[in-house]
N, C-alpha and C positions, 0 to 999 in steps of 0.2 A: 504493499500499499505506500501510496504518497505520502511521507512524513513530514509536518510541519515543525519545526522548533519552538520550544515553549515561549519565547520573546514575541513568535509571529503569533500565536493562537492565545495567547493571554491578552494581547491587544485586540485578537476579535472576539474575547469575552465582553472586554470594555466597549466594544462597539456594539456586539449585541445588546446588551445592558442599556446603552443608550436609544438605541432603536425600538427598544420596548417601551419606553419612557414616552417617545414622540407617536406612538400609536394610536391609533383612534379609539375609541372607547367599543365601537361597533367589531371594529377587528378584534380588538384584546379578548371581548367578551364571547366572540366566536370560536376564536382559537383555544381559548381556556375550556368552553363547552366540549369542544370536540376531544380535546386533550384527557378531561375528567369522563368522557363517555368511553372512550377507547382504554385507559387505564382500567375502568370498572369490569369493561369485557374481559381483559387479560386476566383479573384477579378471579373472576367467575370460572374461565378456562382453567386456570392453575389449581384452583382449590378442587375443581370437578375430576382434574386428571390424578391430584394427589388422593381425594376419596376413592377413586374407581380402581385406581392401582394399589392403594395402600403404599404409596411411597411418597412422601414429601419432596424428597430431592428432586424427582421426576417434574414434580409441578414448579420447583423454583428454576430447574434447567428452561422450562418452554415458557413463563410468566414474561422474560425479558420481550419476547415478540412483541407486546402490546407497547412497550416504551420505545422499542426501536421505530415501529410505526409511526405513532405521533411526533417522534423526533424529526425523522425524514418529512413529514408533512409540515415542519415548523409549528406545531401545535404548543401550547405554554402550560406548563405546570407548575404551581406556586413554589414547589420545591426548587425548580431550576431559577425563577426568577427572585428569590431570596438569595441566590448565591450570584447571580448578574447583573440584576440593574444597580445594589449598593456599589458597584465597582464604577459605575458611571459618575455616580455622586463622589466618592472619592477621587475618582481623576478630574472633578472639577470641570464635565462636560458642559456646555452651553445651555441653560434652561433646565436642566437636572437639579432639582432640591428634594427635601427630605417629604415636602407635600405630594410632589410627582412621583417619588417613589412609594409611598403608600398609596396612592391613587391607583397604581399601577397592580400593585399587592391585591387592594380589595378588589379591584375589576378581577382578577385571574381568579381569586377565591370564589367569588359569586358564580365565575363562568365554571370553575372546576366542580363546585357543588352542586349546582345544577345539572351538569352532564352526568355526574356520579349518581345523583338521585334520578333521574330519568332512567337510568340503565337499572338500577334498583328494583322500581317500579315494573318495568318492561320484563326483566329475569322472573320477579315474584309472580307475575301475572301466568307466564308461560309455564312454569313449573306447577304450579297450581290450579291450572286451566280455567283461570279466571276468578280464583280466590274459592274453588269449591273442594280443592283437596288440600292435603296436608304439607304437600312439596317434596316429600321423601326423604331419603338420606341425606341429600345436600342441602335442604333446609334445615334439618337438624343440626347439621355439623357447623351451618354459619351462625344459627341461633347459640349454639355453645359456646364459639368464637366470642362472639359479641358478649356475652355474659363475663366469660373470664377476662375478658379485657378491656372492662368498665369496673364490675363490681370486685373483679380480682385484685386491681390496683386499689379501689377504693377501701378494701379490707385492710389493707395496709398504711393508711392515712397519709401524711406527708413522703414517707418513705415509698410509698407506691406512686405518688405523684412525680415524685424525682426520677423514679426508676423509667416511667414511660418519657420522662423528657430527657433521659439520657439514651434510651434506645431511638427518639427521633433522632439526637444527634447523630447519633453511628448510623441510621437509616441514610440522612440526607449527606453525610460525609461519603456515603457509597454511591448514592443517587448522583450527586455533584460529580462525582469521580467520571461517572459515565457520561455526563452531559459534556465535560470537560473532555473526555476521551475521543468523543466523538469528532472534536475541532480538530485533533491532530492528523487526522487524514482527510483527503480531498475525495477519497473512493466510496462507493457505498458499502462495499464489502468491509473495508477499514475502519468506518464508523461504526458498523454492525459488531465487528468483534472487539472493538473497545467498549462498546455498550453493555454487552452481554454479560462479561464476569463481574462488575461490581453490581449489577443490578440483581442476578442471580445470588450472590451473597448477601443481599440484605433480605431478600424474600425467604430465604432459607433460614435465615438467623433470626426469623421472627421480630425484625425491627420495625418501627411505626412509622407509617409514612402517610401523612394526613389526607392526602387524595383518595389512595387506597381506602382508607379508613371512611371518607365522605360517602363511598359507597357500602362499604361492609356492614356500617352499624345500623344504617336506617333500614339495610337489606334485611339485616339480622332481627330487627324489631318487628318489620311486616312479617316475618318468619314465625315469629312467636318469640323472640329473646325478652327474658324477663328484667328488662332495665328501662330507664327512662331515657327520654332524649337531653334531658338537663345533665342527668349522670353521663350520657356520652360526651357532651359538651367539656363538663368540668373533669371527668376522669380519663379523658381519652383524647379530644380533638383540639383543647387549648394547649395543653402540655406538649403533645405530638408536635404541631404547628411550630410551637416556641423552640422547641429541640432541633425540629429541621431548618429553621432560621439560623440558629447558631451553628448546626453542623454543616451547612452548607457555604455560609459566609465566612465564619471564623476558622474552619478547617480545610476548607478548598480555596474560597475565591481569596482572601486576605493573604495566605502564604504565596500563592501563585503570583498574584500581584507585586507583592512588596519584593518578591525576590527575581521576577522578571521582566517587571516594567519600572518600578521605583527600584532600580538597583542601587546599591551604595558603590563609591569609588573603591577600585581595586587597593589593597594595603602595599604599601611602599617599604619594601625588605632591603635592607643594606647588603647582605648576602646571597642575594637572588640568582640561583644557578645559571651559568653561562648558557645552558640549553634554552634559556626560556628569555632570553636576551634577543633583539636582533643582530644577525651576525654582522661582522665589519667585512666590507668590500674586499675582493683580493686584489692585489696589487695591479694584476692585468685588467680587471674591469676599472679600476681607478683610473688608469692612465687611458683606457678607452673612452671615459665618460669625460674626461679633460680634452680628448681630441673632439668629441662630438660637441663639446661647449665651444670650441676654439672655433 
């Protein structure tokens, strides 16, 4: 695959962050809606595969297809803009300020949630034949997941809240590595390979992704999960989103920006090895240059 140096693709990260701020509300909402919907379908697919095969690893291996599809279509996830958009603010791009960053995040959140919720209703409808049956094994599985990842955290109080916050950090550390990894290549196959690995890792490890959860928990409630919407928001979505923000920006965006865009001057060493210095021209070359100069 065609490889870009970090100094090149990190500049692309800042450029993309700036472009997302300038994007119209209509385009931002549509792209976010489609991203949320596609990721929700990928989550259903992965859970279905894991349930039918009894192999969570197989589900995790296949889950990245949804992420790859939405990325290649240039749709936007909240986890991605958490990483990219603040870099445009940090780089002092014209017109980019805190209110514009928050505007982008808010619109993407709304679009992602609407897309994920739409798929939640569509899948629940077809599983239950219009809510006339119980939804079967998949519905029971998802209902159990929803309960364990809200009430399960709530049972541990503050420690449970920070547990999900850290899982959110770890999740978007990996997801953002997928976003950034796609920028190191100019070929579709190279982008896919770079995205696949970190996305598979986060899904298999059970880290918390705010957009996947926008589908998973409403779907779980429709399928009979015994928890409330308020419990989902307080004990899952809020700490997950905050963890995703910290993980993407602090663990991916900032380190890359400060070491590949805002680089520090090289150290001046007195005893720098001779191999690292520019070699002196040979006598023959020097005399040749004198003749040319004359």
